C-alpha positions as CSV (number, residue, x, y, z in Angstrom):
1,M,5.0,-10.5,33.4
2,S,4.2,-7.4,31.1
3,N,1.5,-7.4,28.7
4,P,2.7,-5.3,25.6
5,L,-1.0,-4.7,24.6
6,A,-2.0,-3.4,28.0
7,D,1.4,-1.4,28.1
8,S,0.5,0.3,24.7
9,L,-3.1,1.2,26.2
10,A,-1.3,2.6,29.5
11,I,0.8,5.2,27.7
12,P,-1.7,8.3,26.9
13,E,-0.1,9.4,23.8
14,L,0.4,6.0,22.1
15,K,-3.5,5.0,23.2
16,R,-4.5,8.3,21.6
17,R,-2.6,7.3,18.5
18,I,-3.9,3.7,18.2
19,F,-7.5,4.8,18.6
20,I,-7.1,7.5,15.9
21,T,-5.9,5.2,13.7
22,L,-8.5,2.6,14.1
23,A,-11.2,5.5,13.9
24,L,-10.0,6.7,10.5
25,L,-9.6,2.9,9.3
26,F,-13.3,2.5,10.2
27,V,-14.3,5.5,8.3
28,Y,-12.3,4.1,5.4
29,R,-14.3,0.7,5.6
30,I,-17.8,2.5,5.8
31,G,-16.6,4.5,2.8
32,C,-16.0,1.1,1.2
33,Q,-19.8,0.2,1.4
34,V,-21.3,3.4,0.1
35,P,-22.4,2.7,-3.6
36,T,-21.8,5.1,-6.4
37,P,-25.0,6.5,-7.6
38,G,-26.5,5.2,-11.0
39,V,-24.5,1.6,-10.7
40,N,-26.2,-2.0,-9.8
41,P,-24.2,-3.1,-6.9
42,A,-25.5,-6.8,-7.4
43,A,-24.7,-6.5,-11.0
44,M,-21.2,-5.1,-10.5
45,E,-20.5,-7.9,-7.9
46,A,-21.6,-10.4,-10.3
47,L,-19.3,-8.8,-13.0
48,M,-16.4,-8.9,-10.5
49,S,-16.8,-12.5,-9.9
50,N,-15.5,-13.4,-13.5
51,Q,-12.7,-10.7,-13.3
52,Q,-10.4,-12.3,-10.8
53,G,-6.8,-12.1,-11.7
54,G,-7.3,-9.5,-14.2
55,V,-6.9,-5.8,-14.1
56,L,-10.2,-5.0,-12.2
57,G,-9.2,-7.9,-9.8
58,V,-6.1,-6.4,-9.0
59,L,-7.8,-2.6,-8.5
60,N,-10.5,-4.6,-6.3
61,L,-7.6,-6.0,-4.1
62,F,-6.0,-2.7,-3.6
63,S,-9.2,-0.9,-2.9
64,G,-10.3,-3.5,-0.3
65,G,-13.4,-4.7,-1.9
66,A,-14.7,-1.3,-2.8
67,L,-14.6,-1.8,-6.6
68,S,-16.7,-5.0,-6.4
69,Q,-19.6,-2.9,-5.0
70,F,-18.5,0.2,-7.1
71,S,-18.4,2.4,-4.1
72,V,-17.2,5.9,-3.8
73,F,-13.8,4.5,-2.8
74,A,-13.7,2.4,-5.9
75,L,-10.3,3.7,-7.1
76,G,-8.6,3.4,-3.7
77,I,-5.3,4.9,-3.1
78,M,-3.8,3.6,-6.4
79,P,-3.8,7.1,-8.1
80,Y,-1.8,8.7,-5.0
81,I,0.8,5.9,-5.4
82,S,1.2,6.0,-9.2
83,T,1.5,9.9,-8.8
84,S,4.0,9.4,-6.0
85,I,6.2,7.0,-8.1
86,I,6.1,9.5,-11.0
87,L,7.5,12.2,-8.9
88,Q,9.9,10.2,-7.0
89,L,11.5,9.2,-10.6
90,L,11.3,12.7,-11.6
91,T,13.0,14.0,-8.7
92,E,16.2,12.1,-9.7
93,V,16.1,13.5,-13.1
94,V,14.5,17.3,-12.9
95,P,17.1,19.5,-11.3
96,Q,14.2,21.7,-9.9
97,L,12.5,18.9,-8.2
98,K,16.0,17.8,-6.9
99,Q,16.6,21.2,-5.4
100,L,13.2,21.0,-3.8
101,K,14.0,17.7,-2.3
102,N,17.6,18.9,-1.1
103,E,15.8,21.9,0.7
104,G,14.6,19.8,3.6
105,E,11.0,19.9,5.1
106,A,9.7,23.3,3.0
107,G,10.8,21.4,-0.1
108,R,9.2,18.0,0.9
109,R,5.9,19.9,1.7
110,K,6.0,21.4,-2.0
111,I,6.7,18.1,-3.6
112,T,3.7,16.7,-1.4
113,Q,1.4,19.4,-2.6
114,Y,2.3,18.5,-6.5
115,T,1.6,15.1,-5.7
116,R,-1.8,16.0,-4.6
117,Y,-2.4,17.9,-7.7
118,G,-1.0,15.0,-9.9
119,T,-3.4,12.7,-8.0
120,V,-6.6,14.8,-8.8
121,A,-5.7,14.7,-12.4
122,L,-4.9,11.1,-12.6
123,A,-7.7,10.0,-10.4
124,L,-10.2,12.0,-12.9
125,F,-8.5,10.4,-15.8
126,Q,-8.7,6.9,-14.4
127,A,-12.4,7.6,-13.3
128,F,-13.6,8.6,-16.8
129,M,-11.6,5.5,-18.1
130,M,-13.4,3.1,-15.6
131,T,-17.0,4.6,-16.9
132,K,-15.8,3.7,-20.4
133,V,-14.9,0.2,-19.2
134,L,-18.2,-0.5,-17.4
135,R,-20.1,0.5,-20.4
136,A,-18.1,-1.9,-22.7
137,I,-18.3,-4.9,-20.3
138,A,-22.0,-4.1,-18.9
139,G,-23.2,-7.4,-20.9
140,E,-21.0,-9.7,-18.7
141,S,-23.0,-8.7,-15.4
142,G,-25.2,-11.8,-15.4
143,G,-28.2,-10.4,-17.2
144,M,-28.8,-7.6,-14.6
145,P,-28.6,-3.9,-15.7
146,L,-25.2,-2.8,-14.5
147,I,-25.6,1.1,-15.3
148,I,-29.3,2.1,-14.2
149,N,-29.2,5.4,-16.2
150,D,-26.3,5.4,-18.9
151,T,-26.0,9.2,-19.8
152,V,-23.2,11.7,-20.1
153,G,-24.5,13.2,-17.0
154,W,-24.0,10.0,-15.3
155,S,-20.4,9.6,-16.5
156,V,-19.7,13.2,-15.3
157,V,-21.2,12.6,-11.9
158,T,-19.5,9.3,-11.4
159,A,-15.9,10.5,-12.4
160,L,-16.3,13.5,-9.8
161,T,-17.6,11.1,-7.4
162,L,-14.7,8.4,-7.6
163,T,-12.2,11.5,-7.8
164,T,-13.5,12.9,-4.6
165,G,-13.6,9.5,-2.9
166,T,-9.8,8.9,-4.1
167,M,-9.0,12.6,-2.3
168,L,-10.8,11.6,0.9
169,V,-9.0,8.3,1.0
170,M,-5.7,10.1,0.5
171,W,-6.6,12.5,3.4
172,L,-7.6,9.7,5.4
173,G,-4.0,7.9,5.0
174,E,-2.2,11.3,5.6
175,Q,-4.1,11.8,8.9
176,V,-3.1,8.3,10.0
177,T,0.5,9.1,9.3
178,E,0.4,12.2,11.0
179,F,-1.7,11.6,14.2
180,G,-2.0,7.8,14.1
181,I,0.5,5.1,14.1
182,G,2.2,3.5,10.9
183,N,2.3,4.7,7.6
184,G,-1.2,5.6,6.6
185,M,-1.3,4.7,2.9
186,S,0.0,1.1,3.5
187,L,-2.3,0.7,6.6
188,I,-5.4,1.5,4.4
189,I,-4.2,-1.1,1.7
190,F,-3.5,-3.6,4.7
191,S,-7.2,-3.1,6.0
192,G,-8.7,-3.7,2.9
193,I,-6.8,-6.8,2.1
194,V,-7.5,-8.1,5.7
195,A,-11.2,-7.3,5.5
196,Q,-11.7,-9.4,2.3
197,L,-9.6,-12.6,3.9
198,P,-12.7,-14.5,5.7
199,K,-14.6,-14.4,2.2
200,E,-11.4,-15.4,0.2
201,V,-10.9,-18.3,2.6
202,Y,-14.5,-19.4,2.2
203,S,-14.1,-19.4,-1.4
204,I,-11.1,-21.9,-1.2
205,Y,-13.7,-24.1,0.8
206,Q,-16.2,-23.9,-1.7
207,A,-13.9,-24.8,-4.5
208,Y,-12.9,-27.9,-2.3
209,D,-16.5,-28.8,-1.7
210,A,-17.4,-28.5,-5.5
211,G,-14.7,-30.9,-6.3
212,N,-12.8,-28.4,-8.1
213,V,-9.6,-29.2,-5.9
214,N,-8.8,-32.1,-3.9
215,F,-7.8,-32.2,-0.3
216,F,-3.9,-32.6,-1.2
217,G,-4.1,-29.8,-3.3
218,V,-5.4,-27.5,-0.9
219,L,-2.9,-29.1,1.8
220,F,0.0,-28.3,-0.6
221,F,-1.5,-24.9,-1.4
222,L,-1.5,-24.0,2.5
223,G,1.8,-25.5,3.0
224,V,3.6,-23.6,0.3
225,M,1.6,-20.2,1.9
226,A,3.0,-21.0,5.3
227,G,6.5,-21.4,3.9
228,L,6.2,-17.9,1.9
229,I,4.9,-16.2,5.2
230,A,8.0,-17.3,7.0
231,L,10.0,-16.1,4.1
232,T,8.5,-12.9,4.0
233,V,9.4,-12.3,7.5
234,V,13.0,-13.3,6.8
235,S,13.0,-10.7,3.9
236,Q,11.9,-8.1,6.0
237,L,14.0,-8.8,9.0
238,A,17.2,-10.2,7.8
239,F,20.3,-8.0,7.7
240,R,24.2,-8.1,7.0
241,K,26.3,-6.9,9.7
242,V,29.5,-4.9,8.7
243,P,32.1,-4.4,11.6
244,V,32.8,-0.8,12.6
245,Q,35.4,0.3,14.9
246,Y,35.7,4.0,16.5
247,A,39.0,5.3,17.6
248,Q,39.3,7.0,21.0
249,R,39.3,10.9,21.0
250,Q,41.1,13.3,23.3
251,M,38.4,15.5,25.0
252,G,40.5,17.7,27.4
253,R,42.2,15.2,29.6
254,R,39.9,12.4,29.2
255,L,39.5,10.0,26.3
256,M,36.2,9.6,24.8
257,G,34.7,7.0,22.5
258,G,36.3,3.8,21.2
259,G,35.1,0.5,20.9
260,S,33.5,-1.6,18.1
261,T,30.0,-2.0,16.8
262,V,28.3,-3.2,13.6
263,L,26.3,-1.6,10.8
264,P,23.4,-3.4,9.8
265,L,22.6,-3.4,6.0
266,K,19.0,-4.6,5.4
267,I,18.5,-7.2,2.4
268,D,15.2,-5.4,1.3
269,Y,15.1,-1.7,2.5
270,S,12.0,-1.2,0.3
271,G,9.7,-3.3,2.4
272,V,6.0,-3.4,0.8
273,I,7.0,-0.3,-1.4
274,A,8.5,-2.3,-4.2
275,V,5.5,-4.6,-4.7
276,I,3.2,-1.9,-4.3
277,F,4.7,0.3,-6.9
278,S,5.2,-2.6,-9.4
279,S,1.5,-3.5,-9.0
280,S,0.3,0.0,-9.5
281,L,2.4,0.6,-12.6
282,L,1.2,-2.6,-14.3
283,I,-2.4,-1.6,-13.7
284,F,-2.2,1.7,-15.5
285,P,-1.5,0.1,-18.9
286,A,-4.0,-2.3,-18.5
287,Q,-6.7,0.2,-17.8
288,I,-5.5,2.2,-20.8
289,I,-5.7,-1.3,-23.0
290,G,-9.1,-1.8,-21.5
291,Y,-10.3,1.8,-22.5
292,L,-9.1,1.6,-26.0
293,K,-10.7,-2.0,-26.5
294,S,-13.9,-0.7,-25.5
295,S,-13.8,2.4,-27.8
296,A,-15.9,2.7,-30.8
297,W,-13.3,3.3,-33.5
298,I,-11.4,-0.1,-32.3
299,A,-14.6,-2.0,-32.0
300,K,-15.4,-1.9,-35.8
301,Q,-12.2,-3.8,-36.5
302,D,-12.3,-7.4,-35.6
303,S,-8.3,-7.8,-35.9
304,T,-7.7,-4.8,-33.7
305,V,-10.1,-5.8,-31.1
306,K,-8.3,-9.3,-31.1
307,L,-4.8,-7.7,-30.8
308,F,-6.2,-5.7,-27.4
309,E,-7.7,-9.0,-26.1
310,V,-4.4,-10.6,-26.3
311,M,-2.6,-7.8,-24.6
312,E,-5.2,-7.7,-22.2
313,R,-4.4,-11.3,-21.4
314,W,-0.8,-10.2,-21.3
315,F,-1.6,-8.1,-18.1
316,S,-3.5,-10.7,-16.5
317,H,-2.1,-12.3,-13.2
318,G,0.1,-15.5,-13.8
319,H,0.7,-14.8,-17.5
320,P,4.4,-15.0,-18.4
321,V,4.4,-11.5,-19.7
322,Y,2.9,-10.2,-16.5
323,V,5.3,-12.2,-14.4
324,L,8.5,-10.8,-16.1
325,L,7.2,-7.6,-15.9
326,Y,6.3,-7.5,-12.5
327,A,9.6,-9.2,-11.6
328,A,11.8,-6.8,-13.5
329,L,10.0,-3.7,-12.0
330,T,10.0,-5.2,-8.3
331,I,14.0,-5.8,-8.7
332,F,14.1,-2.2,-10.0
333,F,12.1,-0.6,-7.4
334,C,14.0,-2.7,-4.6
335,F,17.4,-1.1,-6.0
336,F,15.8,2.3,-6.3
337,Y,14.3,2.7,-3.1
338,T,17.5,1.5,-1.2
339,A,19.3,4.1,-3.0
340,M,16.9,6.6,-2.1
341,V,16.9,5.8,1.7
342,F,20.6,4.6,2.3
343,N,23.3,6.9,0.8
344,T,26.6,5.0,0.9
345,D,28.8,8.4,0.6
346,D,26.8,10.0,3.4
347,V,27.3,7.1,5.7
348,A,30.9,7.0,5.0
349,D,31.3,10.7,5.9
350,N,29.5,10.4,9.0
351,M,31.8,7.4,10.3
352,K,35.0,9.4,9.3
353,K,33.6,12.6,11.0
354,Y,33.1,10.7,14.4
355,G,36.2,8.5,14.0
356,G,34.7,5.3,12.6
357,F,36.3,3.0,10.2
358,I,35.8,-0.6,8.9
359,P,38.9,-2.6,9.8
360,G,41.3,-2.9,6.8
361,L,39.8,0.0,4.8
362,R,40.7,3.7,4.8
363,P,37.8,6.1,5.9
364,G,36.1,7.9,2.9
365,K,35.7,6.9,-0.7
366,A,37.3,3.4,0.0
367,T,34.6,2.8,2.9
368,A,31.9,4.2,0.7
369,D,33.0,1.8,-2.4
370,Y,32.9,-1.0,-0.1
371,L,29.6,-0.3,1.4
372,A,28.1,0.2,-2.3
373,R,29.5,-3.1,-3.2
374,I,28.1,-5.1,-0.2
375,L,24.7,-3.0,-0.5
376,D,24.3,-4.1,-4.1
377,R,24.9,-7.8,-3.4
378,V,22.6,-8.1,-0.3
379,T,19.9,-5.9,-2.4
380,L,20.0,-8.3,-5.3
381,G,19.5,-11.4,-2.9
382,G,16.6,-9.4,-1.1
383,A,15.1,-8.6,-4.3
384,V,15.3,-11.8,-5.7
385,M,13.6,-13.1,-2.6
386,V,11.1,-10.7,-2.8
387,V,10.2,-11.7,-6.3
388,I,9.8,-15.3,-5.4
389,I,7.4,-14.5,-2.9
390,A,5.5,-12.1,-5.3
391,V,5.3,-14.5,-8.2
392,L,5.1,-17.9,-7.0
393,P,1.4,-17.7,-5.5
394,D,0.2,-16.2,-8.7
395,V,1.5,-19.0,-10.7
396,M,0.2,-21.5,-8.6
397,A,-3.1,-20.0,-8.4
398,R,-3.3,-19.8,-12.2
399,N,-2.5,-23.5,-12.6
400,M,-4.4,-24.9,-9.5
401,G,-7.5,-22.5,-9.8
402,I,-7.6,-21.4,-6.0
403,G,-6.2,-18.6,-4.0
404,W,-5.4,-16.1,-6.5
405,Y,-6.2,-13.5,-3.6
406,F,-3.6,-15.0,-1.6
407,G,-0.8,-13.9,-4.0
408,G,2.8,-12.8,-3.2
409,T,1.7,-9.0,-3.1
410,T,-0.8,-10.0,-0.5
411,F,1.5,-11.6,1.8
412,L,4.2,-9.0,1.3
413,I,1.6,-6.2,2.1
414,V,0.2,-7.6,5.2
415,V,3.2,-9.1,6.7
416,G,5.4,-6.0,5.9
417,V,2.8,-3.2,7.2
418,A,2.2,-5.6,10.3
419,L,6.1,-5.7,11.1
420,D,6.4,-1.8,10.5
421,T,3.3,-1.0,12.7
422,M,4.7,-3.5,15.3
423,R,8.1,-1.7,15.2
424,Q,6.7,1.9,15.7
425,I,4.5,0.5,18.7
426,E,7.4,-0.9,20.2
427,A,9.5,2.2,19.9
428,H,7.0,4.1,21.6
429,L,6.9,1.2,24.5
430,L,11.0,1.2,24.8
431,M,11.2,4.9,25.0
432,R,9.2,4.9,27.8
433,H,11.2,1.8,29.6
434,Y,8.2,-1.1,28.7
435,D,9.3,-4.2,27.2
436,G,8.4,-4.7,23.6
437,F,6.3,-7.3,21.7
438,M,9.4,-9.4,21.7
439,K,11.6,-9.8,24.7
440,D,14.8,-11.2,23.2
441,Q,15.2,-9.4,20.0
442,K,13.9,-6.1,18.6
443,I,11.9,-5.8,15.5
444,R,14.0,-4.1,12.8
445,G,11.7,-1.8,10.5
446,R,12.3,-0.9,7.1
447,F,15.0,1.4,7.9
448,G,17.0,-0.8,10.0
């Protein structure tokens, strides 16, 4: 019986890609342990223990624990993701960017270059805001000095250090995508989340040992988590089959083609993209609120400070306002990403070009309209499923007081990235006539 892991290492190209991916992720994890000069790591960890569920807790989740030590990778990959969202949205409304997108590989390289420039600007802005926030909340670090030498020079050096760290993380992600296996940016977030799992599992045990939650509460929580993992797999792999028939064509003296097949329409083409985009967009206004609340001119007015404190609670995990915004953004990005990767007009034209048709429908516009109608329905169902997976654990964690780290965002990222990476490895194996990871059924990735 063939062993998929051994088969993966038997292919030189695939073996090289796997080792390159592991080496680059190892470099990223090493960088997460390198502290930023001028900050007390012990005081920062004490501060972060009180910030779970808030904006700093979400940033720490996506940075793989780097923020809890205020390492050089504290900002993580989020500035790059936020810039990518902005540019993708602008591509649909700015004619010049839309023209670049349609120019093929050269246009995409130009848009990527704009994304890098925007990442530098956004990372620098967020880094300066981070220094302001640290000054404002330094008193919550358990009595230990958070900033060793609080000067203007420290702020400048820290901002430049964090910006440089973000650019290095971005470069590592691009190298993984180009020379490794899987999507580099997603794998960086994935590795950070997985690295923190043992610590978070132990924290649940500590909560149970301290009597903060009973045995049945932990059992119920684990049961719901297991069910959500299964639902996550379903959301990533489920699809709607649309029957397609191809007419026979006369090629010289022979009839070519013919027969019937199915067109698979995935219920969620966005994969982990929708939840990552939604989370990163909600982090940004929360950072702005934290920065404004810590500014001197607002701190003088008690009523204004209270207003900003209320707004800050709105953007904490599990709060009704946060949940509604998160759900709305997730549904929006599910539809937005589906529209980007699956153009029903192009699919209908290609079917017509090769003699394909859906039984009972005329080729061309009628087929495109039918596919768009079906796609909207299945995407809505998939988006609702993703929202349930993303929101339910956060609401439970807020009410039960455990397991905030095991939220729906964590599940969707870990399961989605694992499935996409397995799909790419399986594609390499099948291309060389090896069995994949699953003998009876192929893994369907984000693009079907």
